[in-house]
C-alpha positions in Angstrom: 14.8 3.1 -55.8 11.8 3.7 -53.6 8.8 5.4 -55.0 9.1 8.2 -52.4 12.7 8.9 -53.4 11.7 9.2 -57.1 8.9 11.6 -56.2 11.3 13.7 -54.1 13.8 14.0 -56.9 11.2 15.0 -59.4 9.8 17.6 -57.0 13.3 18.9 -56.4 13.9 19.3 -60.1 10.6 21.1 -60.6 11.5 23.5 -57.7 14.9 24.2 -59.3 13.3 24.9 -62.7 10.8 27.3 -61.2 13.4 29.0 -59.1 15.6 29.6 -62.1 12.7 31.1 -64.1 12.0 33.5 -61.2 15.7 34.3 -60.8 16.1 35.4 -64.4 12.8 37.4 -64.7 13.2 40.3 -67.1 11.6 42.5 -64.5 14.2 41.8 -61.8 16.1 44.7 -60.1 19.5 43.3 -59.3 22.4 45.2 -60.6 25.9 43.9 -60.0 28.0 45.8 -57.4 30.0 47.5 -60.1 26.8 48.8 -61.7 25.6 50.7 -58.7 25.8 54.5 -58.0 27.2 55.1 -61.5 26.4 58.9 -61.6 27.8 59.4 -58.1 31.0 57.6 -58.9 31.5 59.3 -62.2 30.8 62.7 -60.8 33.6 62.1 -58.3 35.9 61.4 -61.3 34.6 64.6 -63.1 35.5 66.6 -60.0 39.1 65.5 -60.4 39.4 67.1 -63.8 42.3 69.6 -63.6 41.0 73.2 -63.6 41.5 75.0 -66.9 40.1 78.0 -68.7 37.8 75.7 -70.7 36.4 72.2 -70.5 34.7 70.0 -73.1 32.0 67.5 -72.8 30.0 65.3 -75.2 26.2 65.4 -75.2 24.7 62.3 -76.7 21.0 61.4 -77.4 18.7 58.5 -77.0 20.6 55.2 -77.1 17.8 52.7 -76.5 18.5 49.4 -78.3 21.2 50.8 -80.6 24.0 48.7 -79.2 26.2 48.7 -82.3 25.9 52.5 -82.6 26.7 52.8 -78.9 29.9 50.8 -79.4 30.9 53.0 -82.4 30.1 56.1 -80.3 32.4 54.9 -77.5 35.2 54.3 -80.0 34.9 57.8 -81.5 34.8 59.5 -78.1 37.8 57.5 -76.9 39.8 58.7 -80.0 39.3 62.4 -79.0 41.7 63.3 -76.2 40.1 66.7 -75.7 36.9 65.4 -74.2 36.6 65.6 -70.4 33.3 63.7 -69.8 30.1 62.6 -71.4 26.4 63.5 -70.7 23.6 61.2 -71.9 20.2 62.7 -72.6 18.3 59.7 -71.3 16.6 56.7 -72.8 19.5 54.3 -72.4 16.9 51.6 -72.6 13.8 50.8 -74.6 11.6 49.2 -72.0 13.3 50.0 -68.7 14.5 46.4 -68.2 17.5 45.3 -66.1 19.2 43.5 -69.0 18.9 46.6 -71.2 20.4 48.8 -68.6 23.2 46.3 -68.0 23.9 45.7 -71.7 24.1 49.4 -72.5 26.2 50.2 -69.4 28.6 47.3 -70.4 29.2 49.2 -73.6 29.4 52.8 -72.4 31.5 51.7 -69.4 34.4 51.4 -71.9 34.5 55.1 -72.3 37.9 56.5 -71.4 36.2 59.5 -69.6 33.5 59.7 -66.9 29.8 59.7 -68.0 26.5 60.8 -66.4 23.0 60.1 -67.5 19.7 61.9 -66.9 16.6 59.6 -66.8 14.4 59.2 -70.0 10.8 58.3 -70.4 11.7 54.8 -71.7 14.0 54.3 -68.8 10.9 54.6 -66.5 8.8 51.9 -68.1 7.8 48.9 -65.9 10.1 49.1 -62.9 12.8 51.1 -64.7 12.7 53.9 -62.1 13.8 51.5 -59.4 16.5 50.1 -61.6 17.8 53.6 -62.6 17.8 54.6 -58.9 19.8 51.4 -58.0 22.3 51.8 -60.9 22.6 55.6 -61.4 21.2 57.2 -58.3 18.6 60.0 -57.7 16.4 61.0 -60.6 17.1 64.7 -59.8 20.7 65.6 -59.1 23.4 68.2 -59.7 27.1 68.7 -59.5 29.4 71.7 -59.7 32.6 72.0 -61.8 34.7 75.1 -61.4 31.9 77.5 -61.0 29.5 75.8 -63.5 26.5 74.0 -62.0 25.1 71.0 -64.0 21.5 70.3 -63.1 19.9 67.0 -64.2 16.2 67.0 -63.8 13.5 64.3 -64.4 11.1 65.9 -66.9 9.1 62.8 -67.9 5.7 64.1 -66.9 3.6 61.7 -68.9 5.0 58.7 -67.0 3.7 60.3 -63.8 0.2 61.0 -65.2 0.9 64.8 -65.4 0.4 65.0 -61.7 2.1 68.4 -61.3 5.0 67.0 -59.4 7.3 66.1 -62.3 9.5 68.0 -62.9 10.2 68.9 -59.3 10.1 72.7 -59.5 10.6 73.2 -55.8 13.9 71.3 -56.0 14.8 73.2 -59.2 14.3 76.5 -57.4 16.4 75.5 -54.4 19.3 74.4 -56.6 19.3 77.3 -59.0 18.5 80.0 -56.4 21.7 79.1 -54.6 23.5 81.7 -56.7 26.4 82.4 -54.3 27.8 78.9 -54.9 28.0 78.9 -58.7 28.6 81.3 -61.6 26.8 79.6 -64.6 24.2 76.8 -64.9 23.6 74.1 -67.5 20.3 72.2 -67.3 20.1 68.7 -68.6 16.8 66.9 -69.2 15.1 64.4 -71.4 11.7 65.8 -72.4 11.9 69.6 -73.2 9.3 71.9 -71.7 7.7 72.7 -75.1 7.0 69.0 -75.8 3.6 67.3 -75.5 5.1 64.8 -73.0 5.9 67.6 -70.6 3.2 68.7 -68.2 1.8 71.9 -69.8 0.3 73.0 -66.5 3.8 73.6 -65.1 5.6 74.6 -68.2 5.8 78.3 -67.6 6.7 77.8 -63.9 9.5 75.4 -64.9 10.8 77.9 -67.5 10.7 80.7 -64.9 12.8 78.5 -62.6 15.4 78.0 -65.3 15.5 81.7 -66.2 15.1 83.3 -62.8 18.7 83.4 -61.6 20.0 84.9 -64.8 22.9 82.4 -64.7 21.7 79.6 -67.0 23.6 79.5 -70.3 22.4 76.1 -71.7 19.4 73.9 -71.6 20.1 70.4 -73.1 17.5 67.7 -73.9 16.9 64.6 -75.9 13.6 62.7 -76.5 12.8 64.1 -80.0 15.6 62.2 -81.8 16.6 65.1 -84.0 18.9 68.1 -83.6 17.6 71.6 -83.0 19.3 74.8 -81.7 17.6 78.0 -80.7 16.8 80.6 -78.1 13.3 79.8 -76.7 10.9 81.6 -74.5 12.5 85.1 -73.6 15.4 84.4 -76.0 18.2 84.7 -73.5 19.1 81.0 -73.0 20.4 78.6 -75.6 18.4 75.4 -76.0 20.0 72.4 -77.7 18.2 69.2 -78.6 20.4 66.2 -79.2 20.5 63.6 -82.0 19.4 60.1 -81.2 22.3 57.8 -81.2 21.2 55.9 -84.3 21.8 59.1 -86.3 25.5 58.5 -85.6 26.0 62.1 -84.5 26.7 63.8 -81.2 27.3 67.3 -79.8 30.7 68.3 -78.6 30.3 71.3 -76.3 33.0 73.6 -75.1 32.5 75.8 -72.0 34.6 78.6 -70.8 34.4 81.4 -68.2 33.2 84.8 -69.4 31.1 87.7 -68.4 29.0 87.6 -71.6 26.5 84.8 -71.1 26.2 84.4 -74.9 29.9 84.0 -75.4 30.7 81.3 -72.8 30.1 78.2 -74.9 30.2 76.7 -78.4 29.3 73.4 -79.9 30.1 71.3 -82.9 28.4 68.3 -84.5 30.5 65.2 -84.6 29.9 62.2 -86.9 30.9 58.7 -85.9 
């Protein structure tokens, strides 16, 4: 074999090795086609839930790298035929990497019911915001279900340098002030407004947006990895903080129509 041919083969092998290293970079953003627009596609399924006097959803906390617990969680939810859908409190990942998103989604995709996820602070690390956008969709979004408006808002202020733009209060006001198109609101976020990772300069403005319409019944969050329940700020709205998934507990929340804002929901703690 000629010397030139040998050099060409060696060079080709080196190019292939380098290309494969680049292809499988942990920082890549390349979800598979069935991993895209997950929130949008699952909301479409939620909107097909038959209308009833009540509906039930599961609220689960920070999953991060707890893959075994996530699998047990899926099995437990699937054994409960009363659950209509699942809401995740954010932090599906630990470092916002593509393989973490894909691995966790591969587990929770086995749920027998639709699921939606708000973005967490760990989900935004590195290029996690871009991956979340590709896989789940917009970082701020909402959907309506039989008069109830579920509002999912990015509250991870620290990851944006406390720039006063996260959370997006202008967007919040536009969604919640549209009072003719919903009866009750449920707010889902990762970082709660009383937390140090929330921008304290906009805390009161954010809380005012939640309370202004008089229609919000629940504020749900994760981030703190432990459960709390209380009526914060002016005391009229129920705030629930979820367990982290490694605690092997989640909240099962029941919602029903009612004129009394304090008697339109209940919850129970479920072990798995």
